[in-house]
C-alpha positions in Angstrom: -5.4 -20.0 -1.2 -6.0 -19.3 -4.8 -4.5 -18.3 -8.1 -5.4 -14.8 -9.5 -4.9 -14.4 -13.2 -4.6 -10.8 -14.6 -6.1 -12.1 -17.9 -6.2 -9.0 -20.1 -3.5 -9.5 -22.7 -2.3 -12.7 -21.0 -0.5 -15.0 -23.6 -0.5 -18.1 -21.3 -4.1 -18.6 -20.3 -4.3 -22.2 -21.5 -1.3 -23.2 -19.4 -2.9 -21.6 -16.3 -6.2 -23.4 -16.9 -4.4 -26.8 -17.2 -2.3 -26.3 -14.1 -5.3 -25.1 -12.0 -7.2 -28.2 -13.0 -4.2 -30.6 -12.5 -3.7 -29.4 -8.9 -7.4 -28.7 -8.1 -6.6 -25.1 -7.3 -9.2 -22.3 -7.2 -8.6 -19.8 -10.1 -10.0 -16.3 -10.4 -9.7 -15.0 -14.0 -9.9 -11.3 -13.8 -10.5 -9.2 -17.0 -12.1 -6.0 -18.2 -14.3 -7.8 -20.7 -15.9 -11.3 -20.9 -13.6 -14.1 -21.9 -14.2 -17.7 -22.8 -13.1 -19.8 -19.9 -13.2 -23.6 -19.3 -16.1 -24.9 -17.3 -14.1 -26.7 -14.6 -14.5 -26.8 -10.9 -13.0 -23.8 -9.0 -12.7 -21.5 -12.1 -14.4 -18.1 -11.6 -14.4 -15.4 -14.3 -14.6 -12.0 -12.8 -15.4 -9.2 -15.3 -14.6 -5.8 -13.9 -15.8 -3.1 -16.3 -14.5 0.4 -16.0 -11.1 2.1 -15.9 -7.8 0.7 -16.9 -6.6 -0.3 -13.4 -9.9 -1.7 -12.1 -8.9 -5.4 -12.7 -5.6 -4.7 -10.9 -7.4 -3.1 -8.0 -9.8 -6.0 -7.7 -6.9 -8.5 -7.5 -4.8 -6.3 -5.1 -7.7 -5.9 -2.7 -8.0 -9.7 -2.4 -4.6 -11.3 -2.9 -2.6 -12.0 0.2 -0.3 -14.6 1.9 -0.8 -18.1 0.4 -2.1 -16.7 -2.9 -0.4 -16.8 -6.3 -0.9 -13.8 -8.7 0.0 -14.1 -12.4 0.6 -10.8 -14.1 2.9 -8.8 -16.3 1.8 -5.5 -14.7 4.6 -4.2 -12.5 2.6 -1.8 -10.3 0.1 -4.7 -9.6 3.1 -7.0 -8.8 4.5 -4.5 -6.4 1.1 -4.2 -4.6 0.5 -8.0 -4.2 4.1 -8.8 -3.2 3.8 -6.2 -0.5 0.7 -7.9 0.7 2.5 -11.2 1.0 1.3 -13.0 -2.2 3.6 -14.8 -4.5 3.7 -13.3 -8.0 4.9 -14.6 -11.4 5.2 -12.8 -14.7 4.1 -14.4 -17.9 7.8 -15.2 -18.8 8.3 -17.3 -15.7 10.1 -14.8 -13.5 9.1 -14.4 -9.9 8.5 -10.9 -8.6 10.4 -11.0 -5.3 10.5 -7.8 -3.2 13.9 -6.8 -4.6 13.0 -7.7 -8.2 9.8 -5.8 -8.1 11.6 -2.8 -6.8 14.0 -3.0 -9.7 11.2 -3.4 -12.1 9.4 -0.4 -10.8 12.6 1.7 -11.0 13.2 0.6 -14.6 9.6 1.3 -15.5 9.8 4.8 -14.0 13.1 5.5 -15.8 11.7 4.4 -19.1 8.6 6.7 -18.6 10.9 9.6 -17.7 13.1 9.0 -20.9 9.9 8.8 -23.1 8.6 12.1 -21.5 11.9 13.7 -22.5 11.4 12.5 -26.1 14.1 9.9 -26.0 13.4 6.5 -27.6 13.0 3.5 -25.4 12.5 -0.2 -26.3 9.7 -2.3 -25.1 10.0 -5.9 -24.1 11.2 -8.6 -26.5 8.6 -10.6 -28.4 7.1 -13.4 -26.4 8.8 -16.7 -27.4 8.2 -20.4 -27.1 11.1 -20.4 -24.6 9.2 -17.8 -22.5 6.1 -20.0 -22.6 8.1 -23.0 -21.5 9.8 -21.1 -18.7 6.4 -19.8 -17.5 4.8 -23.3 -17.6 7.7 -24.7 -15.5 7.6 -21.9 -12.9 3.8 -22.1 -12.7 3.8 -25.8 -12.2 6.4 -25.5 -9.3 4.4 -22.7 -7.6 1.1 -24.5 -8.0 2.6 -27.7 -6.6 3.7 -25.8 -3.5 0.3 -24.1 -3.2 -1.5 -27.4 -3.5 0.7 -29.0 -0.8 0.1 -26.1 1.5 -3.7 -26.6 1.1 -3.6 -30.2 2.3 
């Protein structure tokens, strides 16, 4: 049981570090380039150089039942949810099987509209409310994970 953080472009790294330390949970921070990470027990930085989806592939190959994956990447979320891992986005939402299917469909629709030359809007700017909602959802998920490890 561990937390996997898709760290490239993650706006909530500090919250993740604090929660992993608070609950004593192992944390794999996966990125395409070296990052500064805290030197605390159980924290592992995994640098996976190469293509755009290499970090996602590394996480998806390892995450499974009992693990918690933190990502904003919809295709990665779909893969880890299918493998039985829990998955939160950086705004505090949980990717359940039905929600991840909806997110994949919305992503594909937006890509199709862009290919046709139609304008689409991206996500709203990340807000303090999003950060707070994420911190709360992460704390609840980490608490359950820590209890299951005992």
